[in-house]
Residue frames as qw, qx, qy, qz and C-alpha x, y, z in Angstrom:
[[0.008, -0.452, 0.890, -0.056, -1.19, 175.68, 48.70],
 [0.528, 0.133, 0.767, -0.339, -4.19, 173.52, 49.50],
 [0.666, 0.607, 0.066, -0.428, -5.56, 174.26, 46.07],
 [0.321, 0.614, -0.698, -0.182, -2.25, 173.10, 44.47],
 [0.265, -0.190, 0.926, -0.193, -2.45, 169.89, 46.49],
 [0.620, 0.359, 0.552, -0.427, -6.04, 169.29, 45.51],
 [0.582, 0.677, -0.226, -0.390, -5.27, 169.96, 41.80],
 [0.152, 0.502, -0.848, -0.084, -2.41, 167.49, 41.77],
 [0.392, 0.014, 0.869, -0.300, -4.64, 164.92, 43.43],
 [0.662, 0.528, 0.221, -0.483, -7.31, 165.51, 40.75],
 [0.472, 0.638, -0.538, -0.284, -4.81, 164.95, 37.97],
 [0.056, -0.308, 0.946, -0.087, -3.58, 161.73, 39.63],
 [0.545, 0.248, 0.680, -0.424, -7.23, 160.47, 40.06],
 [0.663, 0.589, -0.054, -0.460, -7.94, 161.12, 36.39],
 [0.280, 0.529, -0.785, -0.162, -4.89, 159.18, 35.31],
 [0.228, -0.068, 0.940, -0.246, -6.08, 156.23, 37.43],
 [0.601, 0.439, 0.431, -0.511, -9.64, 156.52, 36.06],
 [0.571, 0.613, -0.377, -0.394, -8.29, 156.45, 32.44],
 [0.079, 0.349, -0.934, 0.000, -6.28, 153.30, 33.28],
 [0.415, 0.150, 0.807, -0.393, -9.42, 151.72, 34.70],
 [0.616, 0.558, 0.108, -0.546, -11.50, 152.72, 31.68],
 [0.419, 0.571, -0.641, -0.295, -8.94, 151.26, 29.26],
 [0.131, -0.185, 0.961, -0.156, -8.90, 148.03, 31.21],
 [0.554, 0.349, 0.580, -0.484, -12.63, 147.79, 30.92],
 [0.567, 0.628, -0.223, -0.484, -12.47, 148.46, 27.19],
 [0.217, 0.446, -0.859, -0.127, -9.88, 145.68, 26.72],
 [0.176, 0.046, 0.949, -0.257, -12.15, 143.28, 28.69],
 [0.162, -0.349, -0.727, -0.568, -15.23, 144.32, 26.63],
 [0.194, -0.580, -0.679, 0.406, -16.96, 145.83, 29.70],
 [0.075, 0.884, 0.334, 0.318, -18.97, 149.10, 29.64],
 [0.507, -0.195, -0.205, 0.815, -16.89, 152.16, 30.41],
 [0.011, 0.703, 0.385, 0.597, -19.57, 154.84, 29.74],
 [0.495, -0.833, -0.248, 0.013, -19.89, 155.77, 33.41],
 [0.670, -0.398, 0.082, 0.622, -16.13, 156.19, 33.75],
 [0.381, 0.366, 0.332, 0.781, -16.01, 158.41, 30.66],
 [0.209, -0.842, -0.332, -0.370, -18.57, 160.70, 32.23],
 [0.624, -0.737, -0.068, 0.252, -16.56, 160.94, 35.45],
 [0.650, -0.098, 0.217, 0.722, -13.29, 161.46, 33.57],
 [0.225, 0.597, 0.368, 0.677, -14.83, 164.18, 31.38],
 [0.365, -0.878, -0.231, -0.206, -16.15, 166.00, 34.44],
 [0.711, -0.562, 0.040, 0.420, -12.85, 165.63, 36.33],
 [0.561, 0.194, 0.261, 0.761, -10.94, 167.04, 33.35],
 [0.003, 0.779, 0.276, 0.563, -13.19, 170.11, 33.39],
 [0.592, -0.798, -0.109, 0.040, -12.67, 170.46, 37.16],
 [0.750, -0.248, 0.123, 0.601, -8.95, 170.15, 36.68],
 [0.368, 0.484, 0.263, 0.749, -8.91, 172.91, 34.13],
 [0.263, -0.862, -0.210, -0.378, -10.88, 175.20, 36.44],
 [0.732, -0.625, -0.047, 0.267, -8.53, 174.46, 39.34],
 [0.658, 0.071, 0.179, 0.728, -5.50, 175.33, 37.17],
 [0.117, 0.698, 0.253, 0.660, -7.17, 178.63, 36.17],
 [0.528, -0.830, -0.145, -0.108, -7.77, 179.39, 39.82],
 [0.773, -0.366, 0.059, 0.515, -4.15, 178.65, 40.64],
 [0.470, 0.361, 0.218, 0.775, -2.98, 181.02, 37.82],
 [0.134, -0.805, -0.234, -0.529, -5.20, 183.82, 39.11],
 [0.674, -0.732, -0.066, 0.073, -4.12, 183.36, 42.74],
 [0.754, -0.166, 0.107, 0.627, -0.48, 183.27, 41.76],
 [0.297, 0.557, 0.226, 0.742, -0.81, 186.40, 39.63],
 [0.366, -0.854, -0.164, -0.331, -2.47, 188.18, 42.57],
 [0.771, -0.558, -0.013, 0.306, 0.24, 187.05, 45.03],
 [0.637, 0.095, 0.162, 0.747, 3.00, 188.33, 42.76],
 [0.125, 0.674, 0.257, 0.681, 1.26, 191.63, 41.93],
 [0.467, -0.828, -0.091, -0.298, 0.54, 192.34, 45.58],
 [0.277, 0.626, -0.610, 0.399, 4.07, 191.33, 46.57],
 [0.840, -0.425, 0.183, -0.284, 2.99, 188.56, 48.92],
 [0.894, -0.126, 0.290, 0.316, 5.82, 186.52, 47.44],
 [0.194, -0.629, 0.409, 0.631, 9.02, 187.52, 45.61],
 [0.622, 0.584, -0.258, -0.453, 9.21, 187.55, 41.82],
 [0.183, 0.426, -0.884, -0.063, 11.74, 184.71, 41.96],
 [0.300, 0.085, 0.886, -0.344, 9.38, 182.56, 44.00],
 [0.606, 0.501, 0.203, -0.584, 6.53, 183.56, 41.67],
 [0.486, 0.548, -0.580, -0.356, 8.50, 182.31, 38.63],
 [0.008, -0.211, 0.971, -0.113, 9.25, 179.02, 40.37],
 [0.437, 0.279, 0.710, -0.476, 5.55, 178.51, 41.22],
 [0.563, 0.564, -0.113, -0.593, 4.58, 179.48, 37.71],
 [0.273, 0.400, -0.850, -0.207, 6.73, 176.59, 36.42],
 [0.209, 0.076, 0.924, -0.311, 4.71, 174.25, 38.67],
 [0.532, 0.488, 0.381, -0.578, 1.47, 175.53, 37.21],
 [0.452, 0.568, -0.501, -0.471, 2.86, 175.14, 33.68],
 [0.048, 0.191, -0.980, -0.011, 3.61, 171.47, 34.53],
 [0.389, 0.315, 0.736, -0.456, 0.05, 171.02, 35.63],
 [0.542, 0.590, -0.047, -0.596, -1.17, 172.48, 32.31],
 [0.312, 0.442, -0.785, -0.302, 1.03, 170.07, 30.40],
 [0.140, 0.014, 0.966, -0.216, -0.39, 167.17, 32.42],
 [0.488, 0.449, 0.441, -0.605, -3.90, 168.37, 31.79],
 [0.516, 0.561, -0.361, -0.537, -3.28, 168.35, 28.07],
 [0.176, 0.299, -0.932, -0.102, -1.76, 164.91, 28.17],
 [0.281, 0.198, 0.853, -0.394, -4.68, 163.54, 30.15],
 [0.536, 0.533, 0.121, -0.644, -7.08, 165.19, 27.68],
 [0.437, 0.499, -0.633, -0.400, -5.31, 163.47, 24.81],
 [0.025, 0.135, -0.983, 0.121, -5.22, 160.20, 26.63],
 [0.440, 0.300, 0.607, -0.590, -8.90, 160.49, 27.35],
 [0.637, 0.582, -0.033, -0.504, -9.52, 160.80, 23.65],
 [0.898, 0.016, 0.386, 0.209, -7.07, 157.98, 22.95],
 [0.503, 0.826, -0.098, 0.234, -4.58, 160.41, 21.38],
 [0.116, 0.807, -0.462, 0.350, -0.84, 160.93, 21.84],
 [0.037, 0.473, -0.802, 0.363, 0.89, 159.65, 24.98],
 [0.574, -0.180, -0.796, -0.058, 0.09, 156.26, 26.42],
 [0.583, -0.709, -0.113, -0.381, -1.91, 156.32, 29.69],
 [0.881, -0.304, -0.187, 0.310, 0.75, 154.26, 31.43],
 [0.527, 0.244, -0.091, 0.809, 3.40, 156.88, 30.70],
 [0.177, -0.628, -0.082, -0.753, 1.12, 159.67, 31.80],
 [0.748, -0.615, -0.177, -0.176, 0.18, 157.99, 35.04],
 [0.803, -0.144, -0.194, 0.544, 3.87, 157.31, 35.82],
 [0.305, 0.373, -0.060, 0.874, 4.69, 161.00, 35.33],
 [0.437, -0.648, -0.159, -0.603, 1.76, 162.04, 37.45],
 [0.850, -0.467, -0.230, 0.080, 2.71, 159.72, 40.19],
 [0.663, 0.079, -0.172, 0.725, 6.22, 161.20, 40.17],
 [0.119, 0.277, -0.059, 0.952, 5.03, 164.76, 40.43],
 [0.475, -0.578, -0.431, -0.504, 1.67, 164.30, 42.10],
 [0.416, -0.610, 0.375, -0.561, 0.77, 164.40, 45.78],
 [0.769, -0.017, -0.635, 0.072, 2.17, 161.42, 47.65],
 [0.675, -0.728, -0.098, -0.069, 2.19, 160.77, 51.35],
 [0.746, -0.489, 0.110, 0.440, 5.37, 161.94, 53.09],
 [0.555, 0.313, 0.264, 0.724, 6.52, 164.11, 50.11],
 [0.141, -0.507, -0.199, 0.827, 7.11, 167.80, 50.68],
 [0.415, 0.813, 0.388, -0.125, 4.89, 170.09, 48.68],
 [0.614, 0.158, 0.215, 0.743, 7.09, 171.42, 45.82],
 [0.027, 0.876, 0.278, 0.393, 5.21, 174.71, 46.04],
 [0.418, -0.888, 0.165, -0.101, 7.24, 175.41, 49.19],
 [0.946, 0.039, -0.087, 0.309, 10.30, 173.39, 48.27],
 [0.550, 0.350, -0.154, 0.743, 12.72, 176.33, 48.13],
 [0.308, -0.797, -0.025, -0.519, 11.15, 178.37, 50.94],
 [0.433, 0.150, -0.694, 0.556, 13.28, 178.54, 54.09],
 [0.386, -0.604, -0.644, 0.268, 11.99, 178.83, 57.62],
 [0.278, -0.373, -0.142, 0.874, 13.33, 182.38, 57.83],
 [0.134, 0.102, -0.328, -0.929, 11.38, 183.70, 54.82],
 [0.182, -0.377, -0.870, -0.259, 8.24, 181.55, 54.95],
 [0.179, -0.751, -0.619, 0.143, 5.14, 183.69, 55.56],
 [0.237, -0.532, -0.021, 0.813, 7.00, 186.99, 55.14],
 [0.440, 0.839, 0.304, -0.101, 5.59, 189.66, 52.80],
 [0.621, 0.613, 0.022, 0.488, 7.58, 191.70, 50.28],
 [0.095, -0.876, 0.205, -0.426, 8.32, 194.54, 52.72],
 [0.768, -0.572, 0.284, -0.055, 9.37, 192.09, 55.43],
 [0.904, 0.143, 0.183, 0.359, 11.71, 190.33, 53.01],
 [0.396, 0.759, -0.068, 0.512, 13.16, 193.68, 51.87],
 [0.396, -0.827, 0.254, -0.308, 13.74, 194.68, 55.53],
 [0.897, -0.329, 0.272, 0.112, 15.40, 191.33, 56.25],
 [0.778, 0.404, 0.088, 0.473, 17.66, 191.68, 53.22],
 [0.101, 0.869, -0.137, 0.465, 18.50, 195.20, 54.26],
 [0.632, -0.703, 0.285, -0.158, 19.37, 194.01, 57.73],
 [0.933, -0.042, 0.225, 0.279, 21.61, 191.28, 56.32],
 [0.562, 0.656, 0.015, 0.504, 23.34, 193.74, 54.09],
 [0.217, -0.879, 0.195, -0.378, 23.91, 196.05, 57.10],
 [0.816, -0.498, 0.293, 0.023, 25.37, 193.23, 59.10],
 [0.858, 0.247, 0.168, 0.418, 27.66, 192.26, 56.23],
 [0.275, 0.814, -0.077, 0.505, 28.75, 195.87, 55.87],
 [0.490, -0.799, 0.269, -0.221, 29.51, 196.06, 59.58],
 [0.924, -0.186, 0.270, 0.194, 31.54, 192.87, 59.26],
 [0.681, 0.547, 0.096, 0.478, 33.43, 194.30, 56.30],
 [0.042, -0.904, 0.164, -0.392, 34.14, 197.50, 58.20],
 [0.711, -0.626, 0.318, -0.039, 35.52, 195.52, 61.12],
 [0.898, 0.088, 0.251, 0.350, 37.67, 193.41, 58.78],
 [0.459, 0.755, 0.024, 0.467, 38.90, 196.55, 57.11],
 [0.349, -0.867, 0.237, -0.264, 39.83, 198.05, 60.49],
 [0.849, -0.385, 0.333, 0.139, 41.76, 194.95, 61.45],
 [0.793, 0.375, 0.184, 0.444, 43.62, 194.94, 58.08],
 [0.146, 0.893, -0.074, 0.420, 44.48, 198.62, 58.56],
 [0.561, -0.761, 0.307, -0.106, 45.85, 197.98, 62.03],
 [0.905, -0.080, 0.324, 0.264, 47.86, 195.01, 60.73],
 [0.591, 0.660, 0.088, 0.456, 49.23, 197.17, 57.91],
 [0.125, -0.911, 0.211, -0.330, 50.25, 199.91, 60.40],
 [0.781, -0.524, 0.338, 0.032, 51.93, 197.29, 62.64],
 [0.874, 0.229, 0.238, 0.357, 53.74, 195.95, 59.61],
 [0.359, 0.815, -0.035, 0.454, 54.97, 199.44, 58.72],
 [0.422, -0.828, 0.298, -0.217, 56.07, 200.08, 62.29],
 [0.886, -0.259, 0.336, 0.187, 57.97, 196.76, 62.39],
 [0.728, 0.504, 0.131, 0.446, 59.60, 197.65, 59.06],
 [0.032, 0.905, -0.160, 0.392, 60.71, 201.03, 60.42],
 [0.671, -0.663, 0.316, -0.100, 62.05, 199.38, 63.45],
 [0.915, 0.049, 0.267, 0.299, 64.02, 196.90, 61.44],
 [0.509, 0.732, 0.008, 0.453, 65.49, 199.75, 59.43],
 [0.247, -0.877, 0.281, -0.300, 66.60, 201.55, 62.57],
 [0.857, -0.378, 0.346, 0.054, 68.07, 198.27, 63.94],
 [0.847, 0.336, 0.171, 0.376, 69.96, 197.73, 60.71],
 [0.225, 0.863, -0.159, 0.424, 71.37, 201.27, 60.89],
 [0.550, -0.738, 0.345, -0.184, 72.48, 200.59, 64.46],
 [0.927, -0.085, 0.305, 0.199, 74.06, 197.29, 63.41],
 [0.650, 0.621, 0.030, 0.437, 75.89, 199.07, 60.53],
 [0.098, -0.890, 0.260, -0.362, 77.19, 201.71, 63.01],
 [0.771, -0.507, 0.383, -0.041, 78.32, 198.96, 65.38],
 [0.909, 0.213, 0.206, 0.295, 80.09, 197.17, 62.53],
 [0.397, 0.796, -0.114, 0.442, 81.90, 200.38, 61.48],
 [0.398, -0.806, 0.343, -0.272, 82.85, 201.04, 65.14],
 [0.911, -0.248, 0.318, 0.084, 84.13, 197.48, 65.53],
 [0.787, 0.464, 0.090, 0.397, 86.16, 197.76, 62.31],
 [0.113, 0.872, -0.202, 0.431, 87.63, 201.11, 63.46],
 [0.625, -0.667, 0.363, -0.182, 88.47, 199.68, 66.86],
 [0.948, -0.017, 0.248, 0.200, 90.07, 196.64, 65.27],
 [0.587, 0.668, -0.070, 0.453, 92.22, 198.81, 63.02],
 [0.184, -0.844, 0.311, -0.396, 93.28, 200.87, 66.07],
 [0.841, -0.425, 0.328, -0.065, 93.99, 197.69, 68.00],
 [0.894, 0.283, 0.112, 0.329, 96.18, 196.32, 65.13],
 [0.327, 0.808, -0.145, 0.468, 98.07, 199.61, 65.00],
 [0.463, -0.751, 0.360, -0.304, 98.66, 199.64, 68.73],
 [0.957, -0.148, 0.235, 0.086, 99.80, 196.00, 68.54],
 [0.763, 0.480, -0.012, 0.433, 102.35, 196.86, 65.88],
 [0.014, -0.853, 0.237, -0.464, 103.48, 199.87, 67.87],
 [0.723, -0.585, 0.331, -0.160, 104.02, 197.68, 71.01],
 [0.951, 0.089, 0.154, 0.253, 105.96, 195.16, 69.02],
 [0.499, 0.692, -0.112, 0.510, 108.15, 197.88, 67.60],
 [0.264, -0.813, 0.334, -0.397, 108.82, 199.36, 71.08],
 [0.892, -0.350, 0.282, -0.038, 109.52, 195.91, 72.47],
 [0.866, 0.353, 0.037, 0.354, 111.98, 195.23, 69.64],
 [0.253, 0.775, -0.238, 0.528, 113.80, 198.51, 70.28],
 [0.563, -0.695, 0.325, -0.306, 113.83, 197.90, 73.99],
 [0.969, -0.104, 0.171, 0.142, 115.41, 194.48, 73.35],
 [0.668, 0.563, -0.068, 0.481, 118.10, 196.00, 71.05],
 [0.087, -0.828, 0.284, -0.476, 118.95, 198.67, 73.63],
 [0.809, -0.516, 0.247, -0.137, 119.33, 196.02, 76.30]]
């Protein structure tokens, strides 16, 4: 991480030195000393990038970081390689204008108060953990999720059983209501028959009187 910071700082310093050299050239002043410094810094930048590539390859191969994190950091190294080529071209007065290069470097370089992008996606829970630790942590999370799913499944099963019991109870209640309805209808029929019989007896009794 410190090597990545130092490499970004070197790239930023080179961009500033190229700007200063070009300003001297426009003013007709000697820029030979700056050219020597820039050339040496470009060589140093290339060596630092090579070191970063080797360290990153070792970290991935020994599983100090995950493959996903290794791919993300590789993209950062590739960005540094692109900047190195742009600076080399600018040093030789080829290709991209120095102002554009310096602007891009200032955007991606080391600035005070900016989080190192090397650790941008690392969370506090996984930072500093090796591959085996990460695998154990993932396994623990999976087991917790499985336990939660088992508990949820048990709750759903109980709710399903309760629903079935409620449905059975409703069926029994409906049968009882049907029986009561039939009983009421039979009683009503009997009551109407008895009423007609009473009226008939009353009528006969009146005629006899």
